[in-house]
TIMI-655918 format. One record per residue (C-alpha): x, y, z. Coordinates in steps of 0.2 Angstrom, whole numbers, plus 5000, padded with zeros to 4 digits. Layout:
BEGIN
XYZ...
This chain:
BEGIN
499950025001500650184996500350335005500350504999500650685006501750845007503650835009504050945023505850885025506850775014507650615013507250425016506950315031506650115030506250045048504750015060503250135062502850195080501150265082501150405093499650465103499650595113497750635115497250735127495450705134494150805127493250895141491150855141489951025143489951055162489651195173489951215193488651255204488651445212489851495223491051375212491551485202493251535211494051385213493951345196494651505194496051485203496451305197496551375179497751495183498551415194498951275178499351415167500951465179501251275178501151255158502451445156503651345167503451195156503651295139505051375148505951235152505851165133506451315128507851305136508151125130507951185114509151335116510451195117510051155098509551295090509251455099508151495082507051355086506851395104505851545098504651435093504051415111504051595115502851615104501751455111502051555128501451725121499851615116499751565134499651745141498651815127497751955137496051915125495951725126496351745147494951855146493751735135494151605149493751705165492151755159491751605152492151525171491351695181489951735171489351575162489951465175490751335164492051225172493751265168494151135156492751165146492951365148494851305141494251185127492951295121493751475121495151385112494151295102493551455095495051525088495851375082494351375070494551555065496351535062496051365051494851445040495751565034496551535018498351605020499251435023500551535035499251595046497951455044499351325049499651415065498151325074499051205079500151305090498551335098497851155100499851125107499651265121497851185122498251005123499551065137498151155147496951015148498450895151498950985165497151015171496650835173498650795181499050665164500750625163501650685145502050545132503750605129504850565111506650605121506750415128506450305112507150115115507650115095507350205080505650195072504650315060503350415070501450415065500350555074498750655067499450805072501450835076501650965086502851085091503351025107503250845101504650905089505650975102505850825115506150685101507650595103508050625083509550485083508050365087506750445076507150395056505750475048503950575053502450565046500950655049498950675043499050875048500451015046501451085029502851165023502851315033502251245051503451265068503351065068504051055049505551185054506051065071506150905058506951005046508251075057508650905064508850825047507550705048506350675033504650705036503050675026501550775032499650805025499350605024497650575023496950445035498650395042498250305058496950205050498050135036499550095049499749975062501249995077502749905073502249905055503849905042503550055031504850155016504750335018505350415002505250625007505950664991504350564981503150604994502550434998502650315011502550125008501750025019502449815019503649845007504149694996506049625002506749694985505949854988506549845008508249785001508149944986507650094999508950025013510350045000509650224996509550265014511450205018511850305002510850455007511950455025513450435017513050565005512650705019514350655028515250685012514550825008514650895024516650925023516351045010515551175023517251245027518251245011518251384999516851424986517751394969517851314953518751164947519451304936519751404950518651554949517951604965516151604969515551714986514651614998513451755006512351705022510351705022510051795041508451855050508751835068510551885069510651775084512351695089511751525080511351615062513151715065514251555068514051515053515251675047516751585048516151475031515551625023516151785013514651895017512851925022511951895005510551955014509852035032507952015033507652135045505952105046505951965058506752095070505052175071503852025071503151935086503252095095501952215104502752365100504052425088505852395091506752575094508152655086509452615098508652435099508952425078510652485079511252365093510752215082511552295066512952335076513252175082513052095065514252205054515452195069515552005067515751995047517152155049517452195031516652085022515052165016513252155025511652165015510452215026508752225018507552345024505852285030504952165018503252185030501852135021501251985009501551805022502151925034501352005045501552135064500752125079501252305082500552365067498752355064499052315046497152305034496752165027497152165009496352024992498052004987499352054999500652004990500452134974499852244988500652365002502052275008504152315009504552485002502752524997502352495017503852615021503152755008501552735018502452735036504152875034504352885050504552695054505552685039506652835045507052755061507752585053508852715041509652815056509952655065510752585049511552745049512252745065512752555064513752585046515352645053515652475061515752375045515252365028513652405026512652395010510752455011509652355001507652404994506552254993504952274982505552414971504752424952505352584947506552724946505552814954505552704971507052704970507352894969506052914982506952804994508352904992507753064997507152985011509052895017509553075012508353175026508753045039510753055035510453255037509753245053511053135061512353245054511553395063511453295078513353255077513253075075514852995067514152915048514952825035514452825016513752645013513252564996511352554990510352424981508952344976508052164975507752104958505952024961504752114951504752064932504552274926506352314936507252154928506652224912507552384914509052314923510252424912509452564917509152514935511152474938511452674933510552724948511252604961512852524966512052344967510952204965510352044971508951944962507651864975507051704964505651664978504651814974505351844956504551684952502851704961502651864950503451804933502351654935500751744941500651604957500751654973501751544979500651524998499251444990499451264988497951274973499051384960500751264968500951184949501051324941502451414954503651354943505751384947506451314932505251414920506251464906505551654907506651644922508151614916507951734903507651884915508951804925510251824911509751984908509852054924511751994927512252064910511652244914512552234930514152134925514252274910514252414921515352314932514352314947513952174956512452054957511851934968510551804970509651774986508351664982507851464983508451424968510351494972510351364985509851224973511251134968510351074951510151254947511851324954512951274938511751364926511751524935513551514937513451494919512351644915513751764924513351734942514751764952513951784972512551684977511651684996510851535006510451485023511851405033510951255030511351235011513051285008513851115009512751054997513151204985515151214988515151054984514251074966515351224964517151114967516350984954516351114937517151224928516551384921516651324903515451174909514351284919514051404903513651254892512351194903511851384906511551394884510651224886509351284898509051454886508551334871507351224883505651274881504751214897505051204915505051024914506250984902507451114909507351024927507750864919508950924911509950994926509250844936510750744924511950884918513350844929
């Protein structure tokens, strides 16, 4: 039997199924006798305190493994402390005389339902975080012991209805071969943690728990998004070999992490680092990268109830600049909107947020917020090599308007006697209109970076967050490679730096074509560095140019992907 789902973390595995049931007791509708309300409220407040202590404990244990993933449990703590949720639960107990467990269940159920009905998958998938916190509260209410994945006796494939972040955080990754779940998606917190552990995972498998049995042998091929139950001996042996090869390949690839990005013929390819939180874990990758290819500063603003101050931002930017010294740090101004929402700014709902008031447009609409960030950037520039990059640029007018804002902030700081430094100004090439006039853009700016994630969705007219149009979001679309070539040629001819910072730039299949098109700077997350360096080390520029020339002659995305898969 073959089950199908959605791959959220790549790889293969062969082993026995372990069904994971961390199901809380669902309360029945119940009410307290008059005069008993305060006792239930007191118990609720007590278990809330216990829940926060348990979440803090999980966060601290995760902090040792990956500080960025530990932030997920800060989000859980924020849910547990949410003023509206708590006021609703208090009201249900005191005014409606709900029992505490029934109040918890009903209030969370309302919030979960609202989230799940949201068409934006990034928001709807966050419902699992509320489900996780609700389960924690009810488990503590009933005094139930938590089923833990931290002490597995043997390597197994975990099968669950809903694999929650707290489950992922507690697992023993030495004994978890793969994770299967009926719910969840690529952007869920559980998926993020699974990927960080390097565990193959397939989520969104319909009726998984009705299909599998305890200790049943299974094959997980996350790359093909399938699970094979009770495989034949030949299939099992085939995948055992594939699994062994997969492990060897990961070990071999990891050896390239600290090597230089250089082709067989000796051409240097700069490897930039994509960062978001600027924590010590992220910045530890500075020892084997050449620059910060994109600092996604909007993450400084997210998950906060108030906007970060100028001084707060200054200290973060200074930390990154000092870490990289004279190596360039490309700091992208806040890319808010689209799939990134703020708690500290009331943003109106938009029919098409990716085509709406986001990134640079948001900054122009909120000049005070933009000025605060620019001032912090200019103040921090004296501590390193700052390159400032503008996202969501549509026209030369956008660039000129941004320059006016920057000049105004600089003038203010000079009047205040602040030490400043000249910085480079660049743009993200992520909208077709700006790519098509790249020859004009390079006269206005010092550098550019191609952001393939958004460029693909705008070229293909396919919302990258909408699973219904996923087949139309084509990373290997012929138009993409033609636009990329046009942009690279314009900046190379002008003698100005151009880099690549989207997912395509960390795709080992696409890297040879990008180098062949003239790209010499690639930026990616730290996890992608070894595989990209390994690919670079395996080819010459001449071979890369041959690959690029062939790609430009192909007619469809599937033809290009098939060719690139076997090009090396």
